[in-house]
C-alpha positions as CSV (number, residue, x, y, z in Angstrom):
1,M,94.4,78.4,114.1
2,T,94.9,78.9,110.6
3,R,95.9,81.8,108.0
4,C,93.3,84.3,106.6
5,D,91.2,83.1,104.3
6,W,92.7,85.4,101.3
7,A,96.1,83.8,101.9
8,M,94.6,80.4,101.5
9,S,94.8,80.1,97.4
10,N,98.3,79.2,96.9
11,A,102.0,78.4,98.1
12,A,102.7,82.2,97.1
13,M,100.3,83.7,98.8
14,Q,100.9,82.0,101.9
15,V,104.3,82.9,101.5
16,Y,103.7,86.8,101.4
17,H,101.3,86.6,104.2
18,D,103.1,85.0,106.2
19,T,106.5,87.7,105.8
20,V,105.2,90.5,105.0
21,W,101.9,92.1,104.7
22,G,101.1,93.1,108.2
23,R,104.7,93.4,109.3
24,P,106.2,96.6,110.4
25,E,108.5,98.3,108.2
26,Y,110.5,101.1,108.5
27,D,112.9,100.8,105.9
28,D,112.4,103.7,103.1
29,Q,112.8,101.9,99.5
30,Q,110.8,99.6,101.0
31,L,107.5,101.4,101.9
32,F,108.2,103.0,98.6
33,R,108.5,100.2,96.8
34,K,105.0,98.8,98.4
35,L,103.6,102.1,97.7
36,V,104.3,101.4,93.8
37,L,103.0,97.9,93.7
38,D,99.5,98.7,95.5
39,M,99.6,101.8,93.1
40,N,99.9,98.8,90.5
41,Q,97.1,96.9,92.0
42,A,94.6,99.2,91.3
43,G,91.6,97.4,89.6
44,L,93.4,94.2,89.3
45,S,94.5,91.7,92.1
46,W,96.7,90.9,94.7
47,Q,97.7,87.8,92.9
48,T,98.8,89.5,89.6
49,I,101.0,92.2,91.4
50,L,102.5,89.5,93.3
51,N,102.8,87.2,90.2
52,K,104.6,90.5,88.5
53,M,106.4,90.8,91.5
54,A,111.0,89.5,90.8
55,N,109.5,91.6,87.5
56,F,108.6,94.8,88.6
57,D,111.9,95.1,91.1
58,Q,113.4,94.3,87.9
59,A,111.8,96.9,85.9
60,Y,112.0,99.9,88.5
61,D,116.0,99.4,89.6
62,D,114.9,97.6,93.0
63,F,113.1,100.7,93.7
64,D,115.9,102.8,94.6
65,I,114.1,106.2,94.9
66,Q,116.2,108.5,94.1
67,T,116.4,106.7,90.3
68,V,113.4,105.8,90.1
69,A,112.6,109.9,90.8
70,G,115.5,110.4,87.8
71,Y,113.7,108.3,85.3
72,T,113.5,110.4,81.4
73,E,110.4,110.0,78.9
74,A,112.8,107.3,77.1
75,K,112.4,104.8,80.7
76,V,109.1,105.3,80.7
77,D,108.8,104.2,76.5
78,S,111.2,101.1,77.5
79,L,108.7,100.2,80.5
80,M,105.6,100.8,79.0
81,L,107.6,97.7,76.7
82,D,107.7,95.0,79.7
83,A,105.6,92.9,79.6
84,G,106.6,91.7,83.4
85,I,105.1,94.4,85.4
86,I,101.5,96.3,84.5
87,R,102.3,98.8,81.2
88,N,99.8,101.8,82.2
89,R,101.9,104.4,80.8
90,R,99.3,107.2,84.0
91,K,100.5,104.1,87.0
92,I,104.0,104.6,85.8
93,E,104.7,108.2,85.7
94,A,102.9,108.2,88.8
95,A,106.1,106.0,90.4
96,I,108.0,108.6,89.3
97,H,106.2,111.7,90.8
98,N,105.5,110.2,93.8
99,A,109.7,108.5,93.5
100,Q,110.2,113.1,93.7
101,Q,107.7,113.2,96.1
102,V,109.4,111.3,98.4
103,L,112.8,112.6,98.2
104,A,111.1,116.1,99.5
105,I,109.5,114.3,102.0
106,Q,112.3,113.0,103.1
107,K,113.9,116.3,102.6
108,E,111.1,117.9,105.0
109,Y,111.8,114.6,107.6
110,G,114.9,113.0,107.6
111,S,112.8,110.0,106.2
112,F,109.7,108.6,104.6
113,A,108.8,105.9,107.4
114,T,108.9,108.5,110.1
115,F,106.5,111.4,107.7
116,L,104.3,107.7,107.2
117,W,103.8,106.0,110.8
118,Q,103.6,109.2,112.3
119,Y,99.9,108.7,111.3
120,V,99.5,105.5,113.4
121,N,101.7,107.8,116.3
122,D,104.4,104.8,115.6
123,Q,102.4,102.0,117.0
124,P,100.7,99.4,114.8
125,I,97.4,100.1,115.1
126,V,96.0,95.9,116.2
127,N,92.7,95.1,114.8
128,H,90.3,92.2,116.3
129,F,88.5,91.0,113.5
130,E,87.2,87.6,113.4
131,N,85.7,87.6,109.7
132,I,87.6,89.0,106.6
133,T,83.8,90.4,105.8
134,E,84.6,93.0,108.8
135,V,88.3,93.9,107.4
136,P,87.2,97.6,105.9
137,T,88.8,98.8,102.9
138,H,89.3,101.9,104.8
139,S,89.4,104.0,107.5
140,A,89.7,107.6,109.5
141,V,93.4,107.5,109.4
142,S,93.5,106.5,105.9
143,D,91.5,108.8,104.1
144,Q,93.5,111.8,106.4
145,L,96.9,110.0,104.8
146,A,95.9,109.6,101.2
147,K,94.5,113.5,101.8
148,D,97.7,114.3,102.7
149,L,99.5,113.4,100.4
150,K,97.3,114.0,97.7
151,K,97.7,117.3,98.8
152,R,101.5,116.9,98.4
153,G,101.3,116.3,95.2
154,F,100.8,112.3,95.0
155,K,99.0,110.4,92.5
156,F,97.1,107.0,92.9
157,V,96.6,107.5,96.3
158,G,93.5,107.1,97.0
159,T,92.0,105.7,100.3
160,T,91.2,102.1,99.9
161,T,94.9,102.0,98.4
162,I,96.8,103.9,100.8
163,Y,94.0,101.8,103.4
164,A,95.5,98.4,101.9
165,F,99.5,99.9,102.2
166,M,98.6,100.4,105.7
167,E,98.0,96.8,106.5
168,A,101.0,95.8,103.5
169,V,103.6,98.2,105.1
170,G,102.5,96.9,109.5
171,M,101.2,100.4,109.7
172,V,97.2,98.3,110.8
173,N,97.7,95.3,111.7
174,D,94.0,92.8,110.2
175,H,95.8,89.5,110.6
176,L,92.5,87.4,111.7
177,V,92.2,87.5,115.8
178,T,92.3,83.5,114.2
179,C,95.3,83.7,112.4
180,I,98.5,82.3,113.2
181,C,100.6,85.5,112.0
182,R,98.7,86.9,115.4
183,Q,100.8,89.5,116.6
184,N,101.2,88.4,120.0
185,Q,101.2,90.4,123.5
186,V,104.8,91.8,123.0
187,G,105.0,92.5,119.1
188,Q,106.0,90.2,117.9
189,F,104.6,87.9,115.4
190,D,103.8,84.1,116.5
191,V,105.3,82.0,112.7
């Protein structure tokens, strides 16, 4: 048994792979955080985001949804000056806008997690890929979730971004069948 191929590049990637990626997440703040990080990855490598993760946490007030939803233009300007994060005005403004949409979903569904996890019937989709080349960049579920998020006004939520998000938060388990983190029969991870 070994790790998924993409996790072998360095120690930080291995830690992320072993402790975060593919593990079911139900905390709204963490779900919002991961959504913003995946939005920021668009056009970049995950390693770039991973290297800046602590800076993102600090810059975005630990991704407190209410706080981010209330960011002003002055806050946007200060984030644009922060070399520790991705300084893309559209992505920063999308994070603020999406935080406002998450608050609306929380009001309607009770939690962002309840809204998201309904797309997989509250159970992770466990795939059985043997090779990284088999892992898709989107699925029918990510297509639908992306479409529905866009209808609700979310930005930077294309199906590829949403599929990566679903993998990151454990809605989809794409650990290869040979991976040490492969989920066993009782729903626990081997690592």
